[in-house]
C-alpha positions in Angstrom: -0.1 0.0 0.0 1.3 3.4 -0.8 0.7 6.6 1.1 -0.3 9.8 -0.6 0.5 12.9 1.4 -1.7 15.8 0.7 -0.4 19.4 1.2 -2.2 22.4 2.3 -2.8 23.8 -1.2 -4.2 20.5 -2.5 -6.6 19.9 0.4 -8.1 23.4 0.1 -8.9 22.9 -3.6 -12.4 21.5 -2.8 -13.4 24.5 -0.8 -12.0 26.9 -3.4 -13.0 25.3 -6.7 -15.7 22.9 -5.8 -13.5 19.8 -6.8 -14.0 16.4 -5.5 -10.3 15.5 -5.0 -11.0 12.2 -3.5 -12.8 10.9 -6.4 -10.2 12.2 -8.7 -7.6 10.5 -6.6 -9.6 7.2 -7.0 -10.0 7.7 -10.7 -6.2 8.2 -11.3 -4.8 5.8 -8.7 -5.1 2.2 -9.8 -3.4 0.9 -6.7 -4.1 0.4 -3.0 -3.4 3.8 -1.1 -4.0 5.6 2.1 -4.2 9.5 2.5 -2.2 11.4 4.9 -1.3 14.9 5.9 1.4 16.4 8.0 0.6 18.0 11.4 2.1 21.2 10.0 -0.5 21.2 7.4 -3.1 21.8 10.1 -1.0 24.8 11.5 -0.6 26.1 7.9 -4.4 26.1 7.5 -4.6 28.4 10.6 -2.2 30.8 8.9 -4.3 30.7 5.6 -7.4 31.4 7.6 -5.8 34.6 9.0 -5.3 35.7 5.4 -9.0 35.9 4.7 -9.9 32.4 3.6 -11.8 31.4 6.7 -14.8 29.9 4.9 -12.5 27.7 2.8 -10.5 26.6 5.8 -13.6 25.7 7.8 -14.8 23.6 4.9 -11.4 22.0 4.5 -11.1 21.1 8.3 -14.6 19.5 8.0 -13.5 17.5 5.1 -10.3 16.3 6.8 -12.4 15.2 9.8 -14.9 13.4 7.6 -12.1 11.5 5.7 
């Protein structure tokens, strides 16, 4: 099984552009995988939130919790 590490810019895409990144990952990855993020990614989301993207960050955090 491979690990796919998602960075901050990538995980915020669904909230910014209404893209289902998870179905797209399923579509292009024809192997077993698990998704992961670094602890720093959550910290970076807080910094992004302070720059005026509060709605997108809130949606992104909800998405992370759901997955």
